[in-house]
C-alpha positions as CSV (number, residue, x, y, z in Angstrom):
1,M,76.4,144.8,113.4
2,S,75.2,141.5,111.8
3,E,76.4,142.7,108.4
4,N,79.9,143.0,109.7
5,Y,79.9,139.5,111.1
6,N,78.7,138.1,107.8
7,K,81.6,139.8,105.8
8,P,84.1,137.3,104.4
9,K,87.4,137.2,106.3
10,S,90.5,138.8,104.8
11,N,92.7,136.5,102.8
12,M,95.9,137.9,104.4
13,P,98.5,135.2,104.9
14,R,98.9,134.1,108.5
15,F,102.1,134.8,110.3
16,N,104.6,131.9,110.1
17,L,107.6,131.5,112.3
18,S,109.6,130.5,109.2
19,W,109.4,134.1,108.0
20,L,111.4,135.2,111.1
21,Y,114.0,132.5,110.4
22,M,114.3,133.7,106.8
23,F,114.7,137.4,107.8
24,I,117.4,136.6,110.3
25,A,119.3,134.5,107.7
26,M,119.1,137.3,105.1
27,T,120.3,139.9,107.6
28,I,123.3,137.7,108.6
29,A,124.2,137.2,104.9
30,Y,123.9,140.9,104.2
31,L,126.2,141.9,107.1
32,Y,128.7,139.3,106.1
33,F,129.0,140.2,102.5
34,T,128.7,144.0,102.9
35,S,130.7,144.6,106.0
36,D,133.7,146.1,104.1
37,D,131.9,147.9,101.3
38,S,132.4,151.3,102.9
39,A,136.1,151.1,102.3
40,G,135.7,150.6,98.6
41,I,137.8,147.9,96.7
42,N,140.0,146.0,99.0
43,R,142.9,144.3,97.3
44,R,145.5,142.0,98.8
45,L,149.2,142.6,98.4
46,T,152.3,140.7,99.0
47,Y,154.6,141.9,101.7
48,T,157.2,143.0,99.1
49,E,154.6,145.0,97.2
50,F,153.5,146.6,100.5
51,K,157.1,147.7,101.3
52,N,157.6,149.2,97.9
53,M,154.4,151.2,98.1
54,V,155.3,152.5,101.6
55,N,158.8,153.5,100.4
56,K,157.2,155.3,97.4
57,G,155.0,157.3,99.9
58,Y,151.7,155.9,98.8
59,A,150.5,155.1,102.3
60,S,148.5,157.7,104.2
61,K,147.5,155.5,107.2
62,I,148.3,152.0,108.4
63,I,146.2,149.9,110.7
64,A,147.6,146.7,112.1
65,Y,145.3,144.0,113.5
66,N,145.8,141.3,116.1
67,D,145.6,138.5,113.5
68,N,148.8,139.8,111.7
69,T,146.8,141.5,108.9
70,V,147.4,145.1,107.9
71,D,145.2,147.6,106.1
72,M,147.1,150.3,104.2
73,F,145.1,153.3,103.1
74,I,146.2,155.0,99.8
75,K,146.7,158.8,99.5
76,P,144.1,160.4,97.1
77,E,146.7,161.6,94.7
78,Y,148.0,158.1,94.1
79,V,144.7,156.3,93.8
80,K,144.6,156.4,90.0
81,E,148.2,155.2,89.8
82,V,147.6,152.3,92.2
83,F,144.1,151.1,91.1
84,K,144.5,152.1,87.5
85,D,141.2,151.5,85.6
86,D,139.2,150.7,88.8
87,Y,140.0,153.9,90.6
88,K,136.4,155.2,90.0
89,K,135.0,152.3,92.1
90,V,137.4,152.5,95.1
91,G,135.2,154.8,97.2
92,R,136.2,157.5,99.6
93,S,138.8,155.5,101.6
94,P,140.6,153.1,99.4
95,S,142.8,150.5,101.2
96,M,144.8,147.5,100.4
97,Q,145.4,144.5,102.7
98,V,148.6,142.6,103.4
99,E,149.5,139.8,105.9
100,V,152.8,140.2,107.8
101,G,154.9,137.7,109.5
102,S,154.9,139.5,112.9
103,I,154.0,142.9,114.3
104,D,157.6,143.4,115.6
105,A,159.0,143.2,112.1
106,L,156.3,145.6,110.9
107,D,157.3,148.1,113.6
108,S,160.9,148.0,112.6
109,F,160.1,148.6,109.0
110,L,157.7,151.5,109.7
111,E,160.2,153.2,112.1
112,K,162.9,153.1,109.4
113,A,160.5,154.4,106.8
114,Q,159.5,157.3,109.0
115,E,163.2,158.1,109.7
116,E,163.9,158.2,105.9
117,G,160.8,160.3,105.3
118,H,158.9,157.8,103.1
119,F,156.0,157.4,105.5
120,T,154.5,160.3,107.4
121,G,151.1,159.0,108.2
122,E,149.6,157.4,111.3
123,V,150.1,153.9,112.6
124,S,147.4,152.3,114.8
125,Y,146.9,148.8,116.3
126,E,143.3,147.4,116.6
127,K,141.5,144.2,117.4
128,K,139.8,142.9,114.3
129,S,136.0,142.6,114.8
130,D,134.2,139.6,113.3
131,L,130.6,140.7,113.2
132,F,129.3,137.4,111.9
133,G,131.2,135.4,114.4
134,A,130.2,137.6,117.3
135,F,126.6,137.3,116.2
136,F,126.8,133.6,115.8
137,W,128.4,132.9,119.2
138,N,125.9,135.1,121.0
139,I,122.7,134.1,119.3
140,A,123.4,130.4,118.5
141,P,123.2,129.2,122.2
142,I,119.7,130.8,122.5
143,F,118.5,129.0,119.3
144,F,120.0,125.8,120.6
145,I,118.2,126.0,124.0
146,V,114.9,126.9,122.2
147,A,115.3,123.9,119.9
148,I,115.9,121.5,122.8
149,W,112.9,122.9,124.7
150,L,110.7,122.5,121.6
151,F,111.9,118.9,121.1
152,I,111.2,117.9,124.7
153,M,107.8,119.5,124.8
154,R,106.9,117.9,121.5
155,R,107.8,114.4,122.9
156,M,105.7,115.1,126.0
157,G,102.8,116.7,124.1
158,G,102.1,113.9,121.7
159,G,105.1,114.0,119.3
160,A,104.6,110.3,118.6
161,T,101.2,111.1,117.2
162,G,102.5,114.0,115.0
163,G,101.6,116.9,117.4
164,I,104.0,119.8,117.6
165,N,102.2,122.0,120.1
166,P,104.3,122.2,123.2
167,F,101.2,122.9,125.3
168,S,99.4,119.7,124.2
169,V,100.7,117.7,127.1
170,G,97.4,118.0,128.9
171,K,95.3,117.0,125.9
172,S,93.5,113.7,125.8
173,K,95.1,110.8,124.0
174,A,91.9,109.0,123.2
175,Q,91.5,107.4,119.8
176,V,88.3,108.6,118.2
177,Y,86.2,106.5,115.9
178,E,83.7,108.7,114.1
179,K,80.2,107.8,113.2
180,G,80.1,105.9,110.0
181,E,83.8,106.2,109.5
182,N,84.5,102.5,109.1
183,A,82.2,100.5,106.9
184,N,83.5,97.2,108.5
185,R,82.7,98.3,112.0
186,I,82.2,95.7,114.7
187,T,78.7,94.7,115.7
188,F,77.1,92.2,117.9
189,K,77.3,89.6,115.1
190,D,81.0,89.7,115.4
191,V,80.8,88.8,119.2
192,A,80.2,85.1,119.6
193,G,78.7,83.9,122.8
194,Q,78.2,86.3,125.8
195,E,74.5,86.4,125.2
196,G,73.8,87.6,128.8
197,A,76.3,90.5,128.5
198,K,75.0,91.5,125.1
199,Q,71.4,91.5,126.4
200,E,72.4,93.9,129.2
201,V,74.2,96.4,126.9
202,Q,71.4,96.2,124.4
203,E,69.5,98.9,126.2
204,I,72.5,101.2,125.9
205,V,72.3,100.7,122.2
206,D,68.6,101.4,122.2
207,F,69.1,104.6,124.1
208,L,71.7,105.9,121.7
209,K,69.5,105.0,118.7
210,Q,66.2,106.3,120.2
211,P,66.8,108.5,123.2
212,Q,63.4,110.1,123.1
213,K,61.7,106.8,123.8
214,Y,63.3,106.9,127.3
215,T,63.3,110.6,128.0
216,E,59.6,111.1,127.1
217,L,58.6,108.7,129.8
218,G,61.0,110.3,132.3
219,G,63.4,107.3,132.3
220,K,67.1,107.7,132.9
221,I,69.6,105.5,131.2
222,P,72.6,104.4,133.3
223,K,75.5,106.8,132.9
224,G,78.1,104.1,133.0
225,A,78.5,100.4,132.8
226,L,81.5,98.4,134.0
227,L,82.5,95.3,132.1
228,V,84.0,92.8,134.6
229,G,85.5,89.5,133.8
230,P,88.7,87.4,133.4
231,P,91.3,88.3,130.8
232,G,90.5,87.3,127.2
233,T,86.8,87.1,127.5
234,G,86.1,89.9,125.0
235,K,85.3,93.0,127.2
236,T,87.0,95.4,124.8
237,L,85.4,93.7,121.8
238,L,82.0,94.0,123.4
239,A,82.4,97.7,124.0
240,K,83.4,98.3,120.3
241,A,80.4,96.2,119.3
242,V,78.1,98.6,121.3
243,A,79.6,101.6,119.5
244,G,79.4,99.9,116.1
245,E,75.8,98.7,116.7
246,A,74.7,102.2,117.8
247,D,76.8,103.9,115.1
248,V,78.0,106.7,117.3
249,P,81.4,108.3,117.9
250,F,83.6,106.1,120.1
251,F,86.4,107.4,122.3
252,S,88.8,104.6,123.3
253,M,91.5,105.2,126.0
254,S,93.5,103.1,128.4
255,G,93.6,103.9,132.1
256,S,97.3,104.2,132.1
257,D,97.1,107.0,129.4
258,F,95.8,109.4,132.1
259,V,98.8,109.1,134.5
260,E,102.0,110.9,133.7
261,M,105.0,112.0,135.7
262,F,103.9,115.7,135.5
263,V,101.5,116.9,138.2
264,G,98.0,117.8,136.9
265,V,98.4,116.2,133.5
266,G,96.0,113.3,134.3
267,A,93.2,115.6,135.5
268,S,93.7,117.8,132.5
269,R,93.4,114.9,130.1
270,V,90.2,113.8,131.8
271,R,88.7,117.2,131.4
272,D,89.7,117.4,127.8
273,L,88.3,113.9,127.1
274,F,84.9,114.7,128.5
275,R,84.9,118.1,126.7
276,Q,85.4,116.4,123.3
277,A,82.7,113.8,124.2
278,K,80.1,116.4,125.0
279,E,80.8,118.1,121.7
280,K,80.1,114.9,119.8
281,A,77.2,113.6,121.9
282,P,75.6,111.1,121.7
283,C,78.7,109.1,122.0
284,I,80.5,106.4,124.0
285,I,83.7,106.8,126.2
286,F,85.5,103.5,126.7
287,I,88.2,103.3,129.3
288,D,90.1,100.0,129.2
289,E,91.9,98.7,132.3
290,I,90.3,101.4,134.5
291,D,91.9,99.9,137.6
292,A,95.2,101.7,136.6
293,V,93.5,105.0,137.6
294,G,90.5,103.9,139.6
295,R,92.3,102.0,142.3
296,A,90.9,102.6,145.8
297,R,92.4,105.6,147.4
298,S,94.6,105.2,150.5
299,K,92.9,105.6,153.8
300,S,96.1,106.3,155.6
301,P,98.2,109.4,154.6
302,S,101.3,107.6,155.8
303,M,101.0,105.1,153.0
304,G,102.6,107.5,150.6
305,G,100.0,107.2,147.9
306,N,100.4,108.6,144.4
307,D,98.9,112.0,144.6
308,E,98.8,112.4,140.8
309,R,96.8,109.2,140.4
310,E,94.4,110.2,143.1
311,S,93.9,113.7,141.6
312,T,93.2,112.1,138.3
313,L,90.6,109.8,139.9
314,N,89.0,112.7,141.7
315,Q,88.7,114.6,138.4
316,L,87.2,111.4,136.8
317,L,84.6,111.2,139.6
318,T,83.7,114.8,139.2
319,E,83.3,114.6,135.4
320,M,81.2,111.4,135.6
321,D,78.8,113.0,138.0
322,G,78.9,116.5,136.5
323,F,77.3,116.3,133.1
324,G,73.5,116.2,132.6
325,T,71.6,112.9,132.7
326,N,70.4,113.1,129.1
327,S,73.6,114.6,127.6
328,G,74.1,111.4,125.6
329,V,77.5,110.6,126.9
330,I,77.8,107.0,128.1
331,I,80.8,105.6,129.8
332,L,82.0,102.0,129.4
333,A,84.9,100.6,131.3
334,A,86.6,97.3,131.5
335,T,88.6,95.6,134.2
336,N,89.4,92.2,135.6
337,R,90.0,93.5,139.1
338,A,86.8,95.1,140.1
339,D,87.4,94.3,143.8
340,I,90.2,96.9,144.0
341,L,88.3,99.8,142.5
342,D,87.3,102.8,144.6
343,K,83.8,102.6,146.1
344,A,83.0,106.1,144.9
345,L,83.6,105.0,141.3
346,L,81.1,102.2,141.6
347,R,78.2,104.1,143.2
348,A,74.9,104.8,141.5
349,G,75.2,107.7,139.2
350,R,78.6,106.8,137.9
351,F,78.9,103.2,137.1
352,D,75.4,102.2,137.8
353,R,75.8,98.5,136.9
354,Q,78.4,95.9,136.5
355,I,78.1,93.6,133.5
356,H,79.9,90.3,134.1
357,V,81.6,88.9,131.1
358,D,82.4,85.4,132.2
359,L,84.3,82.5,130.6
360,P,82.2,81.0,127.8
361,D,80.2,77.8,128.5
362,L,79.9,74.9,126.1
363,N,77.5,76.5,123.7
364,E,79.3,79.8,123.7
365,R,82.6,78.1,123.1
366,K,81.1,76.4,120.1
367,A,80.0,79.8,118.7
368,V,83.4,81.3,119.3
369,F,85.0,78.4,117.5
370,E,82.7,78.9,114.5
371,V,83.9,82.5,114.3
372,H,87.6,81.7,114.4
373,L,87.3,78.7,112.1
374,K,85.9,80.8,109.2
375,P,89.2,82.1,107.9
376,L,90.9,78.6,108.2
377,K,91.0,76.0,105.5
378,L,89.6,72.9,107.2
379,D,89.0,69.3,106.3
380,D,86.0,67.1,107.1
381,T,87.3,65.8,110.4
382,V,86.9,69.2,112.2
383,D,83.8,69.5,114.3
384,P,83.2,72.8,116.3
385,D,81.0,70.9,118.9
386,T,83.8,68.4,119.6
387,L,86.4,71.2,119.9
388,A,84.2,73.0,122.3
389,R,83.9,70.0,124.6
390,Q,87.7,69.6,124.5
391,T,88.4,73.1,125.8
392,P,86.6,73.6,129.1
393,G,87.6,76.8,130.9
394,F,89.0,78.4,127.7
395,S,88.4,82.1,127.1
396,G,87.7,83.6,123.7
397,A,91.4,84.6,123.4
398,D,92.5,81.1,124.3
399,I,90.2,79.7,121.6
400,A,91.6,82.1,119.0
401,N,95.1,81.0,120.0
402,V,94.1,77.3,119.6
403,C,92.8,77.9,116.0
404,N,96.0,79.8,115.1
405,E,98.3,77.2,116.6
406,A,96.4,74.4,114.8
407,A,96.9,76.2,111.5
408,L,100.6,76.6,112.2
409,I,101.0,73.0,113.1
410,A,99.2,71.9,109.9
411,A,101.5,74.2,107.8
412,R,104.6,72.8,109.6
413,H,103.6,69.3,108.5
414,Q,103.0,70.4,104.9
415,K,99.2,69.7,105.0
416,N,96.7,71.2,102.6
417,A,94.1,71.7,105.2
418,V,93.8,71.8,109.0
419,G,92.5,68.6,110.6
420,K,91.2,67.4,113.9
421,Q,94.5,66.0,115.0
422,D,96.1,69.5,114.5
423,F,93.6,70.9,116.9
424,L,94.4,68.2,119.5
425,D,98.1,68.9,119.2
426,A,97.4,72.6,119.5
427,V,95.5,72.1,122.8
428,D,98.3,70.0,124.1
429,R,100.9,72.6,123.0
430,I,99.1,75.5,124.6
431,I,98.3,73.9,127.9
432,G,101.2,71.5,128.4
433,G,103.9,73.2,126.5
434,L,106.1,71.9,123.7
435,E,106.7,68.2,123.6
436,K,110.3,67.5,124.5
437,K,111.2,64.3,122.8
438,T,114.9,64.7,123.3
439,K,114.8,64.9,127.1
440,I,117.0,62.2,128.6
441,M,115.6,60.1,131.4
442,T,116.9,57.0,133.1
443,A,114.9,53.8,133.2
444,H,114.3,54.2,136.9
445,E,113.0,57.8,136.4
446,K,110.7,56.7,133.6
447,H,109.3,53.8,135.8
448,T,108.7,56.2,138.7
449,I,106.8,58.6,136.4
450,A,104.7,55.8,135.0
451,L,103.8,54.6,138.5
452,H,102.9,58.2,139.4
453,E,100.7,58.8,136.4
454,A,99.1,55.4,136.7
455,G,98.2,56.3,140.4
456,H,96.3,59.3,139.2
457,A,94.4,57.3,136.6
458,T,93.6,54.5,139.0
459,I,92.3,56.7,141.8
460,S,90.2,58.9,139.5
461,W,88.7,55.7,137.9
462,F,87.2,54.4,141.1
463,L,86.1,57.6,142.8
464,E,82.5,58.8,142.2
465,H,83.1,62.5,142.0
466,A,86.5,62.5,140.3
467,N,86.7,64.0,136.9
468,P,86.5,61.5,134.0
469,L,89.9,60.5,132.7
470,I,90.7,61.1,129.0
471,K,94.3,60.1,128.6
472,V,97.6,59.6,130.5
473,T,101.0,60.4,129.1
474,I,104.6,60.2,130.3
475,V,105.9,62.3,127.4
476,P,107.5,65.4,128.8
477,R,105.9,68.7,127.9
478,G,107.2,72.0,129.1
479,R,108.3,71.6,132.7
480,A,106.0,68.6,133.2
481,L,107.4,65.1,133.1
482,G,104.0,63.5,132.7
483,A,100.3,64.5,132.7
484,A,96.9,63.1,133.4
485,W,94.2,64.7,131.3
486,Y,90.6,64.9,132.4
487,M,87.2,66.2,131.1
488,P,85.7,68.1,134.0
489,E,82.0,68.6,134.4
490,E,80.9,72.2,134.1
491,R,79.4,72.8,137.5
492,Q,77.9,76.0,138.9
493,I,78.5,74.8,142.5
494,T,80.9,72.3,144.0
495,T,80.2,70.1,147.0
496,K,82.6,69.0,149.7
497,E,82.5,65.4,148.5
498,Q,83.4,66.4,145.0
499,M,86.4,68.5,146.2
500,L,87.6,65.7,148.5
501,D,87.5,63.1,145.6
502,E,89.5,65.5,143.4
503,M,92.0,66.0,146.2
504,C,92.3,62.2,146.7
505,A,92.9,61.7,142.9
506,T,95.5,64.5,143.0
507,L,97.4,62.7,145.8
508,G,97.3,59.4,144.0
509,G,100.6,60.0,142.3
510,R,102.6,60.5,145.5
511,A,100.7,57.6,147.2
512,A,101.7,55.3,144.3
513,E,105.4,56.3,144.5
514,E,105.4,55.5,148.3
515,L,103.6,52.2,148.0
516,F,105.3,50.6,145.0
517,T,108.9,52.1,145.1
518,G,109.3,52.8,148.8
519,H,110.5,56.3,148.1
520,I,108.9,59.7,147.4
521,S,110.3,62.2,144.9
522,T,110.0,65.9,143.9
523,G,107.7,64.9,141.0
524,A,104.6,65.5,143.1
525,M,105.5,69.2,143.9
526,N,102.7,70.6,141.7
527,D,100.2,68.1,143.1
528,L,101.0,69.1,146.7
529,E,100.8,72.8,145.9
530,R,97.4,72.4,144.4
531,V,96.1,70.2,147.2
532,T,97.4,72.6,150.0
533,K,95.7,75.6,148.4
534,Q,92.5,73.7,147.9
535,A,92.5,72.5,151.5
536,Y,93.1,76.0,152.9
537,G,90.3,77.4,150.7
538,M,87.9,74.8,151.8
539,I,88.6,75.4,155.5
540,A,89.3,79.2,155.7
541,Y,86.9,80.4,153.0
542,A,84.2,77.8,152.3
543,G,83.6,76.7,156.0
544,M,84.0,73.0,155.2
545,S,85.8,72.0,158.4
546,D,84.3,70.0,161.2
547,K,86.0,72.1,163.9
548,L,85.5,75.5,162.1
549,P,82.1,75.0,160.4
550,N,80.3,77.8,158.5
551,L,83.1,80.3,159.0
552,C,84.7,82.4,156.2
553,Y,87.9,84.4,157.0
554,Y,88.2,85.9,153.5
555,N,89.3,89.6,153.8
556,N,89.3,91.9,150.8
557,E,90.6,95.0,152.6
558,E,93.6,96.2,150.5
559,Y,95.4,98.0,153.3
560,S,94.6,95.6,156.1
561,F,97.6,94.4,158.1
562,S,95.9,92.1,160.5
563,K,94.5,88.6,160.1
564,P,90.7,88.3,160.5
565,Y,91.3,85.5,163.1
566,S,93.4,84.9,166.2
567,D,96.7,82.9,166.4
568,R,94.8,80.0,168.1
569,T,92.4,79.9,165.1
570,A,95.4,79.9,162.7
571,E,96.8,76.9,164.5
572,L,93.4,75.2,164.3
573,I,93.2,75.9,160.5
574,D,96.7,74.4,160.1
575,E,95.7,71.3,162.0
576,E,92.5,70.9,160.0
577,V,94.4,71.3,156.7
578,K,96.9,68.6,157.8
579,R,94.1,66.3,158.9
580,M,92.1,66.7,155.7
581,I,95.1,66.1,153.4
582,N,96.4,63.1,155.4
583,E,92.9,61.5,155.4
584,Q,92.7,61.8,151.6
585,Y,96.3,60.5,151.3
586,E,95.5,57.4,153.3
587,R,92.3,56.9,151.3
588,A,94.4,57.0,148.1
589,K,96.8,54.4,149.5
590,E,93.9,52.2,150.4
591,V,92.4,52.3,146.9
592,L,95.8,51.6,145.3
593,T,96.4,48.7,147.7
594,V,93.1,47.1,146.6
595,Q,93.8,47.8,142.9
596,K,97.5,46.9,143.1
597,E,97.4,44.4,140.2
598,G,95.5,46.6,137.8
599,H,97.7,49.6,138.7
600,N,100.9,47.6,137.9
601,R,99.4,46.5,134.5
602,L,98.5,50.1,133.8
603,A,102.0,51.3,134.6
604,K,103.6,48.7,132.4
605,L,101.3,49.6,129.5
606,L,102.1,53.2,130.0
607,M,105.9,52.5,129.8
608,E,105.3,50.6,126.5
609,K,103.0,53.1,124.8
610,E,103.9,56.3,126.6
611,V,100.3,57.6,125.9
612,I,97.2,55.6,126.9
613,F,93.5,56.6,126.7
614,A,90.4,55.9,128.7
615,E,89.6,52.8,126.7
616,D,92.9,51.3,127.7
617,V,92.1,51.9,131.3
618,E,88.7,50.3,130.8
619,N,90.2,47.2,129.3
620,I,92.2,46.7,132.6
621,F,89.7,47.8,135.3
622,G,86.5,47.3,133.4
623,K,83.8,49.9,132.9
624,R,84.0,52.8,135.4
625,P,81.5,52.3,138.3
626,W,80.6,56.0,138.3
627,A,79.8,56.8,134.7
628,S,78.8,60.4,134.1
629,R,77.1,62.2,131.3
630,S,80.5,63.5,130.1
631,E,81.9,60.0,129.8
632,E,78.8,58.9,127.9
633,I,79.4,61.7,125.4
634,M,83.1,60.9,125.3
635,N,82.5,57.2,124.6
636,Q,80.1,58.1,121.8
637,E,82.5,60.5,120.1
638,G,85.8,59.0,120.9
639,P,88.5,60.1,123.3
640,K,89.1,63.8,123.7
641,E,92.3,65.4,124.9
642,V,91.3,68.0,127.4
643,T,92.6,69.0,130.8
644,E,91.5,69.1,134.4
645,E,90.2,72.3,135.8
646,K,91.6,73.5,139.0
647,S,88.4,75.2,140.1
648,N,85.1,76.3,138.6
649,E,86.3,79.7,137.5
650,E,90.0,79.2,136.7
651,A,91.6,78.3,133.3
652,P,92.2,74.6,132.9
653,L,95.3,73.1,134.4
654,L,96.8,69.8,133.5
655,E,98.2,67.6,136.3
656,N,101.8,68.1,135.6
657,K,104.6,66.6,137.5
658,E,107.6,68.9,137.8
659,A,111.0,67.4,138.5
């Protein structure tokens, strides 16, 4: 038996569908070109020649067709006379063809010929059969339907990727990066910052490199790790670095690739993905934006949830918990919405741990800048440390965008290298928008905007916990008519006093308008929106209210339709928000009243220069009473153009004034 299995396979050619198409075409051609060969040579006559032959008695039989063509069969004794030298090739039933004007005229002629005795044969009338046409019109629709079906199934089954199998619709669409396939693979050296996240995934790399070190001691490596963090922080890059560092096959797929309009396709693709992964173990499966398929399942059948998405999630849960512990298949997934994922997906045994990939801090931003500055042609004024301090709250993607925008600005100004000012302009462009030098404003509007921005600068200068001021401008950018730029301290926690000071500084613009113009405008809309959200967060979530202390009404239930507090409590929250905002507004007006003279000087200087820096404010008010470490660094290195952060975790927002 073993000898039979070891015999080489036959080299017979495999069946190809093209052979069938070729056979059909040859058959059609044969029928078309040989349909009349049984009648011998078929010559065409004119109608006059036809009448002469009939009158001479050559015709033995006449067949008239519905297309006004007539076949006249020749008597055997006249074949040699009619066909002359070709009479040997005429066959058994030689005939000649003629086209008549009408069948009625033919009938009259043949009746006369029969009466005169010139024609004694038979006359018949038949419908002419077109074998090729009949075959075409009966078979062509079938071929057309089959072609349309193959086209549709190819598009559904991966036609964009070159697949032609109509049954491949349930196959996985994952991109596979084989081991050692790319010499320039991504490693941890290519991932700047994120030292904490890299340390956590390092043990995954160690397991893939030396699995016996863990299995011999009975240890179990986590089956899955979930990368959680804001957009642009490098979650996908970190997953690729894990695969590159371990040098194992890497399956990359998006969560949306599982879900299709056809029932059962998503679950089939999940099964196929894990089947391929087990064949190439040890390997890594990376599912980007897993919240597209891993969203929490509906608890109420009346919600009308997507059954296809839920069946895909159920299959994913089964596969993640189905293969062996030491099979060598490790799952990485990324999302910025971990709070909406299904709890069954996050349990131990599936995604055992969550790796938080947060926004980079000062040192990490410096490392990210050093990576993105390598391909740029820089001059001596560019300092990565200075750039890192000017971009608080920026993600890795934001920093890459800053570097690219700075290079574009330098090229636009015909420079030979990218300088520090190009990066400052790039930060302004990305956060504030394009500078609109052509926007038309009246003198009164410009004066109001100057008073508004001077109000922010004055309040923030005299409050202890307000963010240090960097510059103030009344040059329109994007939708903002003016902006106050700050350098926020990178805090891990924020106190109530700090938040109240920031709220008071934010309300300084509206307070200055009311005090010094007697009117209020729509320019403070953005300020009021930020202050209102901050006040509600302090009272309803952080428990910073005197009447509602130590209470948090945050509710993360996705399908909850009720507030976690009563209507009376809601009224109390509204009252506390009004009281808190009004107190800070009155406080801002008091500070501006005391510093009225300095505020007016600052507003006039702002109208003259349009952009003023912290040193200009210091010349008017003197050194800031509440100097912080950030200001000391700023004074040592010169003014920096950065923005004010809205909160500890959000991207930086400048204090823009929308008209």
